[in-house]
C-alpha positions as CSV (number, residue, x, y, z in Angstrom):
1,M,-9.8,17.6,18.9
2,E,-8.9,20.1,16.2
3,R,-6.7,22.9,17.6
4,E,-7.9,26.5,16.9
5,Q,-4.5,27.3,15.3
6,D,-4.9,24.4,12.7
7,T,-7.6,26.3,10.8
8,K,-6.1,29.4,9.2
9,L,-8.3,32.4,9.1
10,P,-9.1,34.2,5.7
11,L,-6.9,37.2,7.1
12,S,-3.8,38.8,5.9
13,V,-1.4,40.1,8.6
14,Y,1.3,42.5,7.5
15,M,4.3,44.1,9.1
16,I,7.0,46.5,8.1
17,T,10.6,46.1,9.5
18,F,14.0,47.5,9.8
19,N,16.6,45.9,12.1
20,N,13.9,44.2,14.3
21,S,15.9,40.8,14.7
22,A,15.5,41.0,18.5
23,T,11.7,41.0,18.6
24,I,10.3,40.0,15.1
25,G,10.4,36.2,16.0
26,K,8.0,36.5,18.9
27,A,5.7,38.8,16.8
28,L,5.5,36.4,13.8
29,E,5.2,33.3,16.1
30,S,2.0,34.7,17.5
31,V,0.4,34.8,13.9
32,A,1.9,31.9,12.3
33,G,-0.5,29.0,11.6
34,W,-3.3,31.4,12.6
35,A,-3.6,33.9,9.6
36,D,-3.9,32.7,6.1
37,E,-1.3,35.1,4.9
38,I,1.8,37.0,6.4
39,V,3.4,39.8,4.5
40,V,6.7,41.3,5.8
41,V,8.1,44.4,4.1
42,D,11.7,45.1,5.1
43,S,14.1,47.8,4.2
44,H,17.2,45.5,3.6
45,S,17.9,45.2,7.4
46,P,21.6,44.3,7.9
47,D,20.8,42.5,11.2
48,G,19.2,39.4,9.7
49,T,15.5,40.5,10.2
50,A,14.5,39.3,6.7
51,Q,16.0,36.0,7.3
52,I,14.1,35.5,10.5
53,A,10.9,36.6,8.7
54,A,11.5,34.0,5.9
55,K,11.2,31.2,8.4
56,Y,7.5,32.2,8.8
57,T,6.4,33.5,5.5
58,D,7.3,33.3,1.7
59,H,6.1,36.9,1.4
60,V,9.2,38.9,2.5
61,L,9.5,41.9,0.3
62,H,11.9,44.9,0.3
63,L,11.1,48.6,0.0
64,D,13.7,51.3,0.7
65,T,11.9,54.4,1.9
66,T,12.1,56.6,4.9
67,D,8.3,57.4,4.6
68,L,6.5,55.1,7.0
69,R,3.1,55.9,5.5
70,E,4.3,54.8,2.0
71,K,5.8,51.7,3.5
72,Y,2.7,50.7,5.5
73,Q,0.6,51.3,2.5
74,Y,2.8,49.4,0.2
75,A,2.5,46.4,2.6
76,Q,-1.2,46.7,2.8
77,D,-1.5,46.7,-1.0
78,Q,0.4,43.3,-1.1
79,C,-2.2,41.5,0.9
80,K,-4.7,39.2,-0.9
81,N,-7.5,38.9,1.7
82,P,-10.5,41.1,2.1
83,W,-9.7,41.5,5.9
84,V,-6.2,42.6,6.8
85,M,-4.4,43.4,10.0
86,F,-1.1,45.0,10.7
87,I,1.2,44.4,13.7
88,D,4.6,45.8,14.3
89,A,7.7,43.8,14.9
90,D,7.7,44.4,18.7
91,E,4.1,43.4,19.1
92,W,2.4,40.0,19.6
93,L,-1.1,38.6,19.9
94,P,-2.4,36.7,22.9
95,E,-4.8,33.8,22.4
96,P,-8.0,35.7,23.7
97,F,-7.5,38.4,21.1
98,K,-6.9,35.9,18.2
99,H,-10.1,34.0,19.3
100,E,-12.0,37.3,19.1
101,V,-10.7,38.1,15.7
102,K,-11.8,34.6,14.6
103,E,-15.4,35.4,15.9
104,V,-15.4,38.7,14.1
105,L,-14.4,37.2,10.7
106,A,-17.0,34.3,11.1
107,S,-19.8,36.7,11.6
108,A,-21.6,39.0,9.1
109,S,-19.9,42.0,10.6
110,A,-21.4,45.3,9.7
111,N,-18.2,47.1,10.8
112,D,-15.5,48.0,8.3
113,G,-12.8,48.2,10.9
114,Y,-12.0,47.6,14.6
115,I,-10.2,49.8,17.2
116,V,-8.0,47.7,19.4
117,D,-6.4,48.5,22.7
118,R,-2.7,47.7,23.0
119,R,-1.0,47.0,26.4
120,N,2.6,48.0,26.9
121,I,5.2,46.1,28.6
122,Y,8.1,48.4,29.9
123,L,11.0,47.6,32.0
124,G,9.3,44.4,33.0
125,R,6.0,46.0,34.1
126,E,2.6,46.2,32.3
127,I,1.8,49.8,32.0
128,K,-1.8,50.5,33.1
129,H,-1.9,54.3,33.7
130,G,-0.6,57.5,32.4
131,G,0.0,58.6,28.8
132,W,0.5,55.0,27.5
133,Y,-2.9,53.8,28.6
134,P,-5.3,53.4,27.0
135,D,-3.2,53.0,23.8
136,R,-5.8,52.2,20.9
137,E,-6.0,52.4,17.1
138,I,-7.5,50.7,14.2
139,R,-5.6,47.5,13.4
140,L,-8.2,45.2,11.9
141,Y,-10.1,46.3,8.8
142,R,-11.5,45.7,5.4
143,K,-8.7,46.2,2.9
144,D,-10.9,48.1,0.5
145,R,-12.1,50.5,3.1
146,G,-8.7,51.5,4.8
147,D,-5.7,53.5,3.8
148,W,-2.7,55.0,5.5
149,Q,-2.6,58.8,6.2
150,G,-0.2,61.0,8.1
151,G,3.5,61.5,8.6
152,I,5.8,60.2,11.2
153,H,2.8,58.9,13.2
154,A,0.9,57.6,10.2
155,K,-2.3,55.7,11.0
156,V,-5.0,53.7,9.3
157,H,-8.1,55.5,8.4
158,V,-11.2,53.5,7.6
159,D,-14.0,54.9,5.3
160,G,-16.9,53.3,7.1
161,R,-18.2,52.0,10.4
162,T,-15.8,51.0,13.1
163,G,-16.2,48.8,16.2
164,H,-14.2,48.3,19.3
165,M,-12.7,44.9,20.2
166,K,-12.8,43.7,23.8
167,N,-9.5,42.1,24.0
168,H,-6.0,43.6,23.6
169,Y,-2.7,42.8,22.0
170,M,0.7,43.2,23.5
171,H,3.6,45.6,22.8
172,T,7.3,45.9,24.1
173,P,8.2,49.4,22.7
174,Y,11.8,49.5,24.2
175,S,14.3,47.0,25.4
176,D,15.6,49.6,28.0
177,T,15.9,53.4,28.7
178,A,18.9,53.9,26.3
179,H,16.8,52.4,23.5
180,Q,13.9,54.7,24.3
181,I,16.2,57.7,24.4
182,R,17.7,56.8,21.0
183,T,14.2,56.4,19.5
184,I,13.2,59.7,20.9
185,D,16.1,61.5,19.4
186,R,15.3,60.2,15.9
187,Y,11.6,60.6,16.2
188,S,11.8,64.2,17.6
189,E,13.7,65.3,14.5
190,A,11.3,63.6,12.0
191,Y,8.2,65.0,13.9
192,A,9.6,68.6,13.9
193,R,10.1,68.4,10.2
194,D,6.5,67.2,9.7
195,L,5.4,70.3,11.8
196,F,7.6,72.5,9.7
197,N,6.3,71.1,6.4
198,A,2.7,71.5,7.7
199,G,3.3,75.2,8.3
200,R,3.5,74.9,12.1
201,R,6.1,77.4,13.6
202,F,8.0,77.6,16.8
203,H,6.5,79.2,19.8
204,L,8.4,79.6,23.0
205,S,5.2,78.8,25.0
206,N,5.1,75.3,23.5
207,L,8.7,74.6,24.4
208,L,8.1,75.6,28.1
209,L,4.5,74.7,28.8
210,R,3.7,71.6,26.8
211,P,6.1,69.3,28.8
212,I,4.5,70.7,32.0
213,Y,1.1,69.9,30.5
214,R,2.2,66.3,30.0
215,L,3.4,66.1,33.7
216,L,0.0,67.2,34.9
217,R,-2.1,65.2,32.4
218,D,-0.2,61.9,32.3
219,Y,1.4,61.6,35.7
220,I,-1.2,63.3,37.9
221,F,-4.7,63.1,36.3
222,K,-4.1,59.9,34.4
223,R,-2.2,58.5,37.5
224,G,1.0,57.6,35.9
225,F,2.5,57.5,39.4
226,L,0.8,54.3,39.9
227,D,3.1,52.5,37.6
228,G,6.0,53.0,39.9
229,I,9.6,53.7,38.7
230,P,8.7,52.7,35.1
231,G,5.9,55.1,35.1
232,L,8.3,57.9,36.3
233,I,10.7,57.1,33.6
234,I,8.1,57.1,31.0
235,L,7.0,60.6,32.2
236,A,10.6,62.0,32.1
237,C,11.2,60.5,28.7
238,T,7.8,62.0,27.4
239,M,8.6,65.4,28.7
240,Y,12.0,65.2,27.0
241,Y,10.4,64.1,23.7
242,V,7.9,66.9,23.8
243,F,10.5,69.4,24.7
244,M,12.8,68.2,21.8
245,K,10.2,68.3,19.2
246,H,9.7,72.0,19.6
247,A,13.5,72.6,20.2
248,R,14.2,70.9,16.9
249,L,11.5,72.8,15.3
250,W,13.3,76.0,16.3
251,E,16.6,74.5,14.9
252,I,15.0,73.7,11.6
253,E,13.5,77.4,11.4
254,N,16.9,78.8,12.0
255,G,18.8,76.5,9.7
256,H,20.4,74.2,12.2
257,G,18.3,71.0,11.6
258,G,20.1,67.8,10.9
259,N,18.9,65.2,8.4
260,D,18.0,62.1,10.6
261,C,15.5,59.7,9.2
262,I,13.2,57.0,10.5
263,Q,12.9,53.5,9.3
264,K,11.0,50.8,10.8
C-alpha cells in the first residue's frame, strides 16, 4: 500500500532561519517527502543551520537583512507552486494536519488562504489557556493572493477569502526561561522602534497599566493559571515584555535607545 508521504503535494513550504540548528531538523523532517518544494532562506548562520537544511532541500538561499518582512517576502517569492505554506524553524507539522492540507489541495477550494491554529509546547507542557491560546494566523495560501505586511511581527495578508483549518501544527518557542528572556530583550527593542517609527509616543499609563491588563486578561479571564507553573512563567515574562516595550520607547524618545536587531 502506498504511503501518504510517498506522493508529494503540489505545495511549496518555505522557512527563514538564523542560528536555528537546534530545531530546524525536526521542522524540516516533518515536511520532507510531503511537500513538492522546500525553500529555506538563511542569513549566513554561523551555527550550521544552512548545512542541516541542505540535507532536506537543494533550495537553501541566503539573504542578509534585519527586516523580517523583507526576508519572509523574499522566501515566498522563490516558491514555484501556486499554493505555499510557511513554517518557522521551531515548528513542526503533525500527521492529521498534513492530511488535512492534502485534502484542501485536492479539492476545488474557493478559499485563497487558511487560518491555522498553533499549539505551543513550553517547559514540557502543552499550553491550552492564557495569552498563548488560541494562537492562530494564516499559514496556507495561494501565492498570488498573499503578501507580507508589518514590522517586527510581520504577518501574511491574503487578498481574498479565507477559511479555518480544523487541525493544528506544533511550536516550541523557547528551550528554557533564559532563552525566553533573551528573546524578549531583543524583540522589545525592535518593537519599540516600530512604535516610534509609526508615530506612537510614550505614555506613563501604558507602562503602568498594560502589564496589569495582561495579568487580568491572560491569567484570570483566559485562565492561564490552569497551565500550572509554565503558565505562571509565561504570564511573568509577558508582563515583563509589555513593560519593556514601553520602557524602551521612552528610552528611544530620550536618546537612550540601543541598536539591537532581530534576525530569524
